[in-house]
N, C-alpha and C positions, 0 to 999 in steps of 0.2 A: 503494500500499499504506500503510494507516494504521499509525502506530507502535504503537497498542493491540493490533493482531492479532499483533505479535511479542512474545508473552507467556511463551514457554518458554525456558529456559537449555539450550542444547545445547553439546557439546564436539565439535570436530573433532579427530580423532587421525590420526596417520601412523605407518606401521610403520618400526620401527628394529631394528638388530641389533647385538649386541656380541659380544665373544669372552669366554667363561668362563675360569675358573682352569685348566681341563683342556684348553682349546683349542676347546672346543665353541661352535658358533654359538648365541647366545641371541636369539630373537626377542621383541620387546615392542611397545608402542604408546606414543608421546609425544604430549602434548596440544600442538596447533597453536594453537588459540584457543578461547575460551568466548565465545558470541555469543547474541543474542536470535533466535528464530525462531517462525514459525507452523508448527504440525503438523497434517496433515491425512491420516488413514488412508484410502486409496483403495479398497482390497479386501482381502479374505482368502478364501482358498481352501484346500481340503484335497485332497490327491491321494495315490494310492496309489503308493509308489516302493519297490522292493525288499521288498515285503511289509510295509512300515511306512507308517502314516499320517503325513504331514508337513503342517505348516501353513505357508502362505506369506502373508506380510502385506506389502503395498506401501504405502509411506508417502511423502507429499510434504513436504519441508522447504522453507519459504520464508524466505530470509535476505536482509539487505541484501548488496549486492554486495560480493564479497571475491575478490581475485585470488589465484591460486596454488593452488586446489583442485583435486583430481583424483580419478579413480575407484579408486586404490589406498587412499584414505583411509576412514575410517569415522566414524560419528556416535555419540556416547555421550549418551543421554537418560535420566537417572535411573540405574536398573540395567540398562537395555536398550542393545544395541548394533545398529546398523544399517549394512548394507554399501551403500556408495555404488554405484548402477548407472548414473546419468547426472547431468550437471549442465547445465542449460539457463539460458541468458542470453536472456530474452525480448526480442525486437526488437533485440538486441544493443546495448542502451542503458546497460548498466553501472549499473542502478538496483538491481535485486535479482536473485537467482538461485533457480531451482526445483531442488530436489536430490530425485531419485527414488531410494529406498532400500528395501532388504529388511531385515526384522528378523532377526537371526541370533543364535546362541549366541555367548558371548564367544570368538571364534575368535583366540586368542592367537598 
């Protein structure tokens, strides 16, 4: 992987929770790290679900190897958010990761 291909800045976020003043549980997202990535939109499709047209976009993010990532996390790129579906370590060589993700609304 050439360094020039990793030209987009993305932020990896993880879910956090805290307790509010009234004792309610408040869910939010905390930044884990901001890193360089290559972004490749793979496909987009529309489908009918519950009488609504939904759009599904699958994107591949390629980053340098980073330990500690999991599928509970999400990616923020600009004003868009992506739900991490899978994390692939090609050939288990710990050189880079391929992250497959779905574009979503800001699911706080």
